[in-house]
N, C-alpha and C positions, 0 to 999 in steps of 0.2 A: 673739181675737188669738193665744192659745196652743193653739188646737185642734190645730195640726200636731204638737205634742209628743205627743199621744195617738194620733196616726196610726200605724197598724201599720208602714208603711214606715220610719218614723223609728226605731223600736226595732230593726228588722232591720238598718238601716244602722249604728246605734250598736253593736250586737253585733259586726258585721263589723269595725268600726274597733277595738273593744276586742280582738278576737281577733287582728287583724293586729299591733296594738301589742304584745300579749303575745308573739306569735310572733317579732317583731323583737327584743324584749328577750331572749328565750330564746336566739335565734340569736347575738346579740351576746355574751351571757355564755358560750355554748359556744365561740365563736371566741376570746374572751379567755382562757378557760381553756386552750384548745389552745395559744395563743401563749405564755402564762406557765407552762404545765404545772402549773396549779393542782391541788393535792391530791397531787402526785407528790413522793416523798421519796427521798433517796439517802443512802448511807453514805459518810462522808468517808474517803478512803483515807489510809494512813499514809505521809507523805513525809519524815519526819524522817531526817536524815543523807543524803538523796538530793541530787544536784546540783540547783541552782536551776532550770536550764533543763528538766531532766527532770521536776521536780516541777510546774512551771507547765504543761507540755504534758499531763501526766497529769490534773491537776485540771480543766483546760479541756476535755479530751476527755470528762470525766465530767459536764460541764454546770455547772461552777462558774466563778465570776469570781474571779480571783486578783489580790491586791495585795501588793507587797513593802512591808511596814509599816516595817521597820527593817533596817539593815545594821550589824553589830557585828563584834568579833573575839574569838575564843578559840583558844588553841593546843591545845585538847583535841578539836577537830573539824577535818576537812579544809576547805581553802579552798573557797569557793563552794558550800557545802552548807546545807541547811535546819536551823536550830537549834530553832525553835518554829513551831507552826501553831495557828491558832484559826479555827473550832472544832477541838477535838482529834480525833485519829484515831478512827475507828469511831463518831463521833457521827452521829445521824440528822438530816438537815436537808433543807429544801426545795431543789428544783432551782434553779439560778442564785444560790444563796446565796454571799455574799462570803467568801472564804477569805483570812485575813491570815497572811503569812509573815514570820518573822525569819530572816535568812540570815547566814552567816559571810562576811566580806569575801573578795573574789576575790584581792586582793593584800595582802601583809603591811603593816601600818601602820609608820610610821617613828617612832623614838624618839631622843631626844638622848643622846649619850654623856655620862655624868656625870663630874664632876671627882673623880678618885680619887687624884691625886698627893698623897703625904704621909699617906694613910690606911693603917691597918693592913690586912692581908690579910682578916681576919675582917669588919671594918667595910666594906671595899670589896665583899666578897661580898654583904653585906646590901643595899648600895646597888644593886648589879647586879640582884639579885632584884626589888627594888622598881621598878626601871626596866624590867623584863621583858627583861633580858639574861642571858647565861649566862657562867660562868667557863670559859675554855678552858685552855690550858697555863699553868703557873706556872713562871717562870724566876727564877733568882737571879743577882744581879750585885753586885760589890763597890760599896758605897756607905756613906757616913757615915749615911745614913737607914736604919739597920738595922731590918728588919722592916716597913718601910713601902713602899708602891707608889712606884717611881721612874719607871715608864714603863708605858703601856698600848698594846697593839697590836691592830689589826683587819686581818685578811687579810694579815698580814706587815708592815704599815706602822704607824708611830706615828699614833695618832688623838688629835686635840685634843678637849677637853671642848666640848660643844655641837654637835659634828658629828652629823648625822642618819644613823642606820643602821637596818636592818630589825629589827623586833621579834624577839626570840629569838636574835639573833646571839651568837656566842661571842667573848669578849674575852680576849686573852692579857695576863697581868699579869707585870711584872718587879719582883721584890721585892729591896730592898737587903739584902745579906748582911753588912754591916759592912766595915771597912777591911781591906785585904790585909795580911798580916804582913810581906811584902817591900816594901822601899822602893827607889826609884831616883831618879836625878837628874832634876829637872824638865826636860822637853824644851824646846828653844828653838823658838819659833814665829814669832819676829820676821822679817818680810819674806816670810812665806809667805802664800798666799791663804787666805781663811777656810775654804774647802772642804778644802784640804790640811791646815790646822791641826786642823780638826774630825776628820778621819780619823785623824790621829796620836793625838789625845786619846782617841778612842773605842777605838783599837787597844790603848792602854795601860790602859784601864779607868778613865780619869779622867772625871769628870763636868763638863760645860760648864755653869757656873752662869749667867753673864751675857755677852751680846755687846753692846758699846756701839759703835754706828756713828756716824761723823761725819756732820754735815749734808751733804746732797747725795749720800749713798750710796744708789744705786738697786739695784745688783747686789751684794748682800751676799756671795754665794758666791765672787765673783771679787775682792772687796775685799781689801786687804792688811793684815796684822796689824802694828801698830806698837807695841803695848804688851800685856803679859800680866801676870797676877797669879795665883799667885806667879811671880816672875822666875826665870830659870835660876840666877843667882848673887846672893849677898848683897852688901852694900856693901863688905865686905872681900874680895870676889871669891871667897869660898868657895862651893861648889856648894849649891844648895837641893835638898832631897829631898822626894819626895812618894810617896804610896801609892795603889794602885788603890782607887777609891771616894771619894777626895778631889776637890775642885772647883778649877776654874780659870776666870778671867774673861779675856775678850779685848776689845781695842779695835781697830777696823778703820777704814780710810779708802779711798776710791775710788782714791787715788794712793799710790804707794810714797813714803814720806817718812822722814826721820831718826826713828828709833824711840827711845822713852823707856820703860824698864821701870818697875816700881812703886817702885824705889829711887831714881828720878830720875837714874840714871846714863845719860849720852848714849851711844848705841850706833849704829853704822852699820848700815844694813839688811843682814841676812844674815851679819854678822860673827860673830855668836854661834851660827851654825848649825854644830854639831859633826858628826863623822862619823856618829854614831848617828842623828841627825836626817836626814842625807842618805840613809842607808840606808832610813829610814822612807819618805822621798819616792820612792825607787826602787821600793819595794814598791807604793806607790799607783799609780805610772805603769804598773807591770806589770799 
């Protein structure tokens, strides 16, 4: 029954099959090695501080696969450049090895403007540094808040706390220098629009503390002032005096109405506007 196994032709055929199988396996391994470049090694080039696009092109041209592992930000490197690479530069690795890159962001991240009003200059500077912002110019302005921040500006405009600005931006601080030695009669703002009154107050170095708008006031800038504190005159009609750096409060309404100052004296609209206030208005119009 098994005599054919000992037949000479059987062994010949078996050897041929074994040889062909070995040849196929060898050919497959050779082809696989050629495809995967088995046994070939490359030196990883240094792409630190190069642009991300340039680094990816260079690594891929050398036979590596590149993956951007992370994107972060530091102000010590240029935007859009490579901060870290793994494996490190000059490492010897196999062809097609995965190269992981950590890159600097292409655009600056945004940070929130901190609340600096009322803080000392030194403390405000610490807060700016922690928030990744810089101190720009420092200006001084008469204010009862001597030595404290009374205003902060960005690009020439007042900036409110919580506003988003680019990392590393410069912020200008206005510091209170105390009250002025000179005093003057409190300007009459009754009957003026809020924007006119605000301009006069700022020109005289007075600080606007509070603005109280009546219900229904939608356009504060064009609302009319009907009450101010301190008033221009006292109950005995003697003039009130104020210094640059002191504060005033305003009450406004969408319609012009009979005004009442803080002494509860009834005043007709604009009756209390003296020549000096009219001159201030003329300056605003010019």
